[in-house]
C-alpha positions as CSV (number, residue, x, y, z in Angstrom):
1,M,14.8,90.1,-63.4
2,A,12.3,87.7,-62.3
3,Y,12.8,83.9,-61.8
4,V,10.9,81.3,-63.9
5,I,10.0,77.7,-63.4
6,N,10.6,75.4,-66.2
7,D,9.1,72.1,-67.3
8,E,11.1,70.1,-64.9
9,C,8.7,71.2,-62.3
10,T,7.1,68.3,-60.4
11,N,4.5,70.5,-58.6
12,C,5.7,69.5,-55.3
13,G,4.9,73.0,-53.9
14,S,8.0,73.4,-51.7
15,C,8.8,76.7,-53.5
16,E,5.5,78.4,-52.9
17,P,5.7,79.0,-49.1
18,E,9.2,80.3,-49.4
19,C,8.2,83.3,-51.6
20,P,7.9,86.4,-49.4
21,V,5.7,88.2,-51.9
22,E,3.4,85.3,-52.8
23,A,4.5,85.4,-56.5
24,I,4.2,81.6,-56.9
25,N,1.0,79.9,-57.8
26,E,-0.2,76.6,-59.1
27,K,-1.3,76.6,-62.7
28,G,-2.2,73.3,-64.3
29,D,0.4,70.7,-63.4
30,K,3.2,73.0,-62.3
31,R,3.9,76.1,-60.4
32,V,4.5,79.4,-62.0
33,I,6.1,82.6,-60.9
34,D,4.3,86.0,-61.6
35,A,7.1,88.2,-63.0
36,K,5.3,91.4,-61.8
37,K,5.4,90.2,-58.2
38,C,8.8,88.5,-58.2
39,I,11.4,90.5,-56.3
40,D,14.4,88.4,-57.5
41,C,15.3,87.3,-54.0
42,G,16.0,83.6,-55.1
43,A,14.4,82.0,-51.9
44,C,12.6,79.6,-54.1
45,V,15.7,78.4,-55.9
46,D,17.3,76.8,-52.9
47,V,14.2,74.7,-52.0
48,C,13.5,73.3,-55.4
49,P,14.3,69.6,-55.3
50,V,14.6,69.2,-59.1
51,D,16.4,72.6,-59.9
52,A,13.4,73.8,-62.0
53,I,13.8,77.4,-61.1
54,S,16.3,79.8,-62.7
55,P,16.6,83.6,-63.5
56,A,14.5,84.5,-66.6
């Protein structure tokens, strides 16, 4: 199951470099996770300062 980024995202970008499969990209005013690329590792969750990332 992939992770998702909710509307609490502040687009700080701290999650993007943590993703080992480059599944996180900027889209508009927030980051999004490509569910097809996400390997469900959770690396992005721990670095999000606003807890905007959760399992789908």
